[in-house]
C-alpha atoms as an extended CHARMM CRD file, in Angstrom:
* protein
*
        63  EXT
         1         1  MET       CA            116.3690000000       91.7700000000       91.5330000000  PROA      1               0.0000000000
         2         2  ASP       CA            114.3510000000       89.8820000000       94.2070000000  PROA      2               0.0000000000
         3         3  THR       CA            111.1730000000       91.1100000000       95.8730000000  PROA      3               0.0000000000
         4         4  SER       CA            111.1990000000       88.4050000000       98.5660000000  PROA      4               0.0000000000
         5         5  GLY       CA            110.9580000000       90.0690000000      101.9480000000  PROA      5               0.0000000000
         6         6  ALA       CA            110.1730000000       93.5500000000      100.6330000000  PROA      6               0.0000000000
         7         7  GLY       CA            106.9190000000       93.7120000000      102.5930000000  PROA      7               0.0000000000
         8         8  ASP       CA            108.6660000000       92.6230000000      105.7770000000  PROA      8               0.0000000000
         9         9  ALA       CA            111.3890000000       95.2280000000      105.1630000000  PROA      9               0.0000000000
        10        10  PHE       CA            108.7200000000       97.8910000000      104.6710000000  PROA      10              0.0000000000
        11        11  ILE       CA            106.6850000000       97.1420000000      107.7890000000  PROA      11              0.0000000000
        12        12  GLY       CA            109.7580000000       96.6640000000      109.9700000000  PROA      12              0.0000000000
        13        13  CYS       CA            111.2180000000       99.9800000000      108.8750000000  PROA      13              0.0000000000
        14        14  PHE       CA            107.8770000000      101.7640000000      109.1880000000  PROA      14              0.0000000000
        15        15  SER       CA            107.3900000000      100.4220000000      112.7160000000  PROA      15              0.0000000000
        16        16  HSD       CA            110.9060000000      101.4240000000      113.7320000000  PROA      16              0.0000000000
        17        17  TYR       CA            110.6360000000      105.0150000000      112.5220000000  PROA      17              0.0000000000
        18        18  PHE       CA            107.0170000000      105.4720000000      113.6240000000  PROA      18              0.0000000000
        19        19  MET       CA            107.8930000000      104.4310000000      117.1720000000  PROA      19              0.0000000000
        20        20  GLN       CA            110.7790000000      106.9250000000      117.1480000000  PROA      20              0.0000000000
        21        21  THR       CA            108.9740000000      109.8690000000      115.5670000000  PROA      21              0.0000000000
        22        22  ASN       CA            105.1910000000      109.2940000000      115.6950000000  PROA      22              0.0000000000
        23        23  ASP       CA            105.2200000000      110.7890000000      112.1560000000  PROA      23              0.0000000000
        24        24  VAL       CA            103.2330000000      108.5810000000      109.7700000000  PROA      24              0.0000000000
        25        25  GLN       CA            104.2220000000      110.4070000000      106.5620000000  PROA      25              0.0000000000
        26        26  LYS       CA            107.9640000000      110.4500000000      107.3070000000  PROA      26              0.0000000000
        27        27  SER       CA            107.8390000000      106.8050000000      108.4240000000  PROA      27              0.0000000000
        28        28  LEU       CA            106.0680000000      105.8040000000      105.2020000000  PROA      28              0.0000000000
        29        29  GLU       CA            108.6970000000      107.6170000000      103.1310000000  PROA      29              0.0000000000
        30        30  LYS       CA            111.5740000000      105.9280000000      104.9460000000  PROA      30              0.0000000000
        31        31  ALA       CA            109.8900000000      102.5270000000      104.7700000000  PROA      31              0.0000000000
        32        32  SER       CA            109.3150000000      102.8830000000      101.0280000000  PROA      32              0.0000000000
        33        33  LEU       CA            112.9740000000      103.6840000000      100.4730000000  PROA      33              0.0000000000
        34        34  PHE       CA            114.0850000000      100.8340000000      102.7390000000  PROA      34              0.0000000000
        35        35  ALA       CA            111.9110000000       98.3430000000      100.8530000000  PROA      35              0.0000000000
        36        36  ALA       CA            113.2170000000       99.7030000000       97.5400000000  PROA      36              0.0000000000
        37        37  PHE       CA            116.7870000000       99.1530000000       98.7230000000  PROA      37              0.0000000000
        38        38  SER       CA            115.9550000000       95.6250000000       99.9020000000  PROA      38              0.0000000000
        39        39  VAL       CA            114.9450000000       94.4580000000       96.4150000000  PROA      39              0.0000000000
        40        40  THR       CA            118.3290000000       95.3560000000       94.8930000000  PROA      40              0.0000000000
        41        41  GLU       CA            119.8770000000       92.1050000000       96.1890000000  PROA      41              0.0000000000
        42        42  LYS       CA            118.7740000000       88.4650000000       96.2730000000  PROA      42              0.0000000000
        43        43  GLY       CA            117.3270000000       86.9710000000       99.4190000000  PROA      43              0.0000000000
        44        44  THR       CA            115.4430000000       88.3420000000      102.3610000000  PROA      44              0.0000000000
        45        45  GLN       CA            117.2660000000       89.3290000000      105.5390000000  PROA      45              0.0000000000
        46        46  PHE       CA            120.6290000000       89.2500000000      103.7630000000  PROA      46              0.0000000000
        47        47  SER       CA            119.3590000000       91.9260000000      101.3790000000  PROA      47              0.0000000000
        48        48  TYR       CA            118.3620000000       94.3280000000      104.1520000000  PROA      48              0.0000000000
        49        49  PRO       CA            120.7910000000       97.2220000000      104.4420000000  PROA      49              0.0000000000
        50        50  SER       CA            122.5890000000       98.3110000000      107.5830000000  PROA      50              0.0000000000
        51        51  ILE       CA            121.6700000000      101.7000000000      109.0210000000  PROA      51              0.0000000000
        52        52  GLU       CA            124.7850000000      103.1830000000      107.4100000000  PROA      52              0.0000000000
        53        53  GLN       CA            123.9610000000      101.6900000000      104.0060000000  PROA      53              0.0000000000
        54        54  PHE       CA            120.3730000000      102.8810000000      104.2710000000  PROA      54              0.0000000000
        55        55  GLU       CA            121.3650000000      106.4240000000      105.2290000000  PROA      55              0.0000000000
        56        56  GLU       CA            123.6970000000      106.5690000000      102.2140000000  PROA      56              0.0000000000
        57        57  PHE       CA            120.9470000000      105.2200000000       99.9220000000  PROA      57              0.0000000000
        58        58  GLU       CA            118.4370000000      107.6630000000      101.4220000000  PROA      58              0.0000000000
        59        59  ALA       CA            120.7750000000      110.6180000000      100.8530000000  PROA      59              0.0000000000
        60        60  LYS       CA            120.9790000000      109.7210000000       97.1580000000  PROA      60              0.0000000000
        61        61  HSD       CA            117.2980000000      108.9020000000       96.5770000000  PROA      61              0.0000000000
        62        62  ALA       CA            115.1220000000      110.8520000000       99.0170000000  PROA      62              0.0000000000
        63        63  LYS       CA            113.0880000000      113.7660000000       97.6970000000  PROA      63              0.0000000000
């Protein structure tokens, strides 16, 4: 719907999970899903999901 802010969503999510886990691959996977979720709505920060929304999205779409 709107790709504005997708890169910011990706790098923010990657940084968050990498600092928690030190696992590059897992952090990349989570960041990719987070960025994918962020483009389903218009806008930038308003389109970023909450942790609860992201976990629900991840449960449906993660490999």
